[in-house]
N, C-alpha and C positions, 0 to 999 in steps of 0.2 A: 296558471301559476299561483294565484291566490288560494285556490282550492287545494292544490298539492302541498302548499306550505304547511297546512294543518295535518297532512298525512306523513310528514317527515319528522321523526323524533329529533328534538334538539333545535328545531328551526324557530328560534326566537326572532324578534323584530330586526335586530341588527343583521342577522344572517339572511333573513328574508329580503332585506333591502339590498344586500349584495347580489342575490340571485336576480332580483328585478333589474338591477343596474346592467348586468351582463346581457340579459334578455332584451332590454330596451336598446342598448348599444348595438346588438346584433341586428335587430330590426332596422335601425337607422342605417347602418353601414351596408346592409344587403339591399336596401331599397335605393340607396344613394344614386346609382347610375340612372334610375328612372325618375328622379326628382330634378327639377330645373334649378340650376345655379346654387346647389348646396355643396358644402365643403365637408370633406372627410374630417373626422376627429383624430385620425392617426397622428401621432406625435404631439398634437395639441392638448390631449388629455395626459395627465401625469402617468408615465409608465406604459402608455398605449403605443409602443414602438413596433408592434407587429405589422408586417407588410401583408395585407390581405390580398387574396387572389383577385385578379382584375378580369373584367369581361373582355372577350376577344371582339374587337370592332367588326370583324368579318362575319360574326355569328349573330343570330337572333336569340333573344331571351324574353321570358315573361317574368317580370320582377317580383310578382306576388308568389310565383312558384319558387323562385330563388330564395325569397325571404322565408317561406314556409319550411323549406328544407334546412336552411341555416338555423332557424329557430328550433327545429326539431332536435338538431345535434346539441345545441346549448341547453335547452330545457331538459333533455334526457340526462345530461351531465349534472345540472343543478339539482334535479329532484331524483337522482338515482337511488336514494335511500327510501323512496316512497313505495317501492315494490313493483313487481312486473305488471300487475294489473293496472296500476296507475300509469306506468310508462307506456303501456299499450294504448292508453287514452291519448297520450301525446301523439303517437303515430297515427291514430285514427283522425285526430284533428288536422294533422299535416296532410293526410291523404284526401280529406274532405275538401280543403281549399285547393289542393293541386288538381283534383278532379273538376271542380267548378271552373278553374281557369283553363283547363286543357280541352274543353269541348270543341273549340274551333281552331286549335293549334295543330301545326304539323308535328310529326314525331320528333324531328330533329330539334326543333325549338324546345320541346318538352325535355328532351335528353340534355341539351345544353344548359337549361335552367336548373335541372336537378343536380348536374355535376358541379356547376358553379356554387349553388346553394350549399351543397355538402362540403365543398372545399372551404367556403367562408366559415361555415359552422365549426368545422374541425379546428381552423385557425383561431377562432374566438374561444373555443374550449382551451386550447393551448395558452392563450393570453390570460384567461381567467385563473389558470393554475399558477401563474407567476406571482400572484399576491400571497401565496402560501396559506390561503384560508379555505381551500376546497373541502377540507374535512373538519372545519371548525365546529360543526354541529355535534361532533363526537366529544368535544372537550369544552362544554359550557362552564364547567367549574374546575379549572386546573388548579394545581397547587399554588397557593398565594399566601404569603405571610401578612396578616393584618397588622398595621402599625399600632403601637400601644399608646400613642399620644392621646392626651385628653381631648375629647371633642371629635375623635375620628369615628368613622362608621363602624358599627357593630351590628350583629344580627338584630333584626327589627321586629317588634310585635305587629300582629298577633301570632305570626307563624315562626318567627325566629330562625329563618333559614340560615344555616351556619356558614355557607360559603358565598363569596361575592360572585356575581355573574360576569363571565368573560372579562377579567381584569386587564387583559392585554389587547383588547379590541382597538383601543385608541392608538396603538402602534401601527395599524394597518396603513396601506398606501391610499392616500386620498386621490380623488379624481382630478381635483383642481388645486394646484399648489398654494394659491392665495388663501385658500381656506385654512391652511395651517396657521396663518397669522390671527385668524378669528379665535383660535384656541387660547390666545394670550389675554382673554377678557379678564379685567381686574376683578378679584374676588372681594366684593364689598361686604360680604357676610362673614364676619370673623367670630370664631367661637368665644363665647363669654357667658358666665353665669350671673354677671352683674345685672340687677333688675333695671338698671338704666341703659342697658345695651340694646342695640338693634336686634340682636338675636333673641333676647328674652322677650322683647316687645312683639316680635313676629311669632314667637312660639305661643305667647298668650293669645294673639289673634287667631292662630290656627286652632288652638285649644277651644276658645270660645265659640268659634264658628262650628267646629266639628261636633261639639257636644250639645248644640242647640239648632240642629238643622231643621228648617221648615220643609214643607212638601216640595216646593219648587227646587230648593237646593238639593234635596235628596234625589229628585228626578234627574237633575243635571249631572250629579255625581254618577248615577247609575248609567246614564246615556253614554258617558265617556269611559266607562269601566270595562276594560278589556279582560279582567280576571273572570268575568262571567260569560263573555262571548267574544270570540276572535274578531268579529266584525268591527268591534270598537277599538282595536289596536290602531295606533297611528298609521302604520303601513297599510293595513287592510282597508281601513276607513278611507284614507286619501285616494287609494287606487280604485276603490269601489265608486267613490264620488267622481273620479276622473272618467270612469266608464259611463256613469249616469249622464254626465254633462256632455260627453262626446255624442251620445245618442240624442239627447234633447236638442242640442245645437246643430246636430247633423254635420259635425266637422268632417272635412275630407281627410283622406289618409295622410296627406302631407302635414296638416296642422295637428292631427291626432298624434302622429309620430313625434313631432316636435314637443308636444305637451308631455307625452310619455317619457321621452328621453330626459327632459329637464327635471321632471318630478323625480325620476329615478336617481339621477345624479345628486339632486338636492337631498334625497333621503339617505343615500349611502354615505355621503360626506357628513351629513348631520349626525348620524350615529357614531361615526369615527371621532369627530371633533367633540361631541358630547361626552363620549367615554374617555377621551383624553383628558378633558377638564375634570370629570368626576374623579378619576383615579389620581389626578395630581393634587386635588384639594382634599379628598377622602373625608368629607364632612358627614356627620351623623344625620339621621332623619329627624324631623320634628317630633314624631311619636316617641322616639328614644329620649330626646331632650325633655319633652313634657313629663315622661315617667321619672326622669332623674331630678327634675327641678320644680315641677308644678303640681303634678298629681301622680303619685306612685301607682295608683290603681287604674290609670288611663289605658284603655284599649281602643285603637283606631277602628273606624268603621270599615275600612278596606285594607288589605295588605299592600305593601310597597314592593317594587322590584328589589331584589337583593343586590343593590348597587349604591354607591355613595350618592348623597343628595344633590350636591351642587355641580352642574346646573340642571334644570328641569328638562328631561328629554322630550316630554310632551310639548312644552313651550317651543323648543327648538324646531321640532318636526312640523308643528302646525303653523308656526310663524313662517318658516321657509315655504311650506306648501301653499299658504295663502298668497304669498307674493307670486309664485309661479302661476297659480290659478288666475290671479288678478291680471297679470300681464296677458293672459290668453283671452279671458272673458270680460275683463273690465273691473275697475276698483269699486264700482257701485253696482255690481251685478247681484241681484237678489235671486234666491233659489230655495226650493224645498229639498231638504236632505232626506232621501229615502233609503240610505245605506243600512239603517238598522231596522227596516220595516218587517223583517222576518223574526225579530226577537219578540217572544211572548212574555218575557220577564219584565218588560217596560210598560209603564202606564202611557207613556208618550214615545212611540217609536218612529215618529217623523218630526222633523224640525224645520221651521222657516227661518232663514237668515237674510238680512238686508245686504250683506257683503261677506266676502271670504274672511276679511279681518274680524268681523263680528263672530264668525264661527271659530276662528283660531283663538280669539280671546276667551270665549266661553270654555273651549276644550282645555286651554292652558290653565286658567284660573280655577277650573273645577277641582284641581288637586289641593287647593286650599280647604275645600269643604271636607276632605278626608284627612287633613293634616299629613298629606303625603309630601308636600313641598313647602318651603318657606316662601313668602312673597318675593323676597329679593332674588331667589333662585329662579322664579318664574319670570320676573322682569329681565334678568340677565339672559336667560334662555331665549326669551322672545327677541332680544337684540341680536344674539348669536345667529338665530335662524334667519333673521332678515338679512344679515351680512352674508351668510352662506348663499342665500337665494340671489343676492346681488351679484356675487361672483359667478354663479351659474348662468345668469342672464347676460353677463358680459361675453360669454363664449358665443361668437357669431356662427350661426348655422348656414345662413344665406345672405 
């Protein structure tokens, strides 16, 4: 899924998070009968009112085959724009796992498993289409009238991309209704050109840092810079780290599935809530403010996403992810992050962290080094992400 994301035009991080959500939910629900004392999320997740096909108690099944066929249907739908060659890779993967599991099974059990898996997969595809976003990747930059109010977002240097990215994404259906309340975070960062204001002070801070980066700060900024490599995007990075940790800790399928599901829900809701806040506040980027009020010749070190500034999506995503990881592996779990190890553009492509929170804080506040976010926006985003993760963890699975 992570690989195919890069093969689909228009698959930015919000859309990638949607695909991962439906895939993780399909894995969980298709494995459910084979897990001990776990509860379905049907009806319990917002809008998930689909009645999934149930196993026949009189028949035998292999739940890994069921899951493989269900995942095949959903992944094929999610990544249909990647092309026939890539879709054939999904089928090959399905057949590989099915063959491994079929070695000592009787033909009837195999047939039962395939039929049930396909049925669950088709139902999950139907459910995914009820959110109205199955073709959102075709409309990254829909018609949207920018407000003319002073202090509102405008195209940002250095690329000055003219249209805002997915301005209506915040209207999507969240997975957990309580997360809608998180979107009401008070905006403490009010637009002002007064030199005694919070905004001016934070713009000066971002300006001073970004124009005098030392080697360490530059390395940190590049490590979390997804404009140079997709591995550094919040979605890709966190799921690559999830895979790494599952292998290192040798998590069984049950606990790996729980982690995948929680992380996927947290990501999907985080992007919806973050975009809802961004387009409600419509705040300009620090680089714009700096050019208008501090240094007219200022050019930021890195480009920003063409979306309003408040709140920081990176802070929301990494804060939420760190809570999910910490609940699984521990709040003082130290680790080496190898997710960027294939990048040859970095001086330091592996990083050691004493905790997931340390990683999340570095990722979040790295945007200060590039004047991509104001400090208040990162602070608020970090709190939003923590609250979203808390709501995810309240959903009992067993």
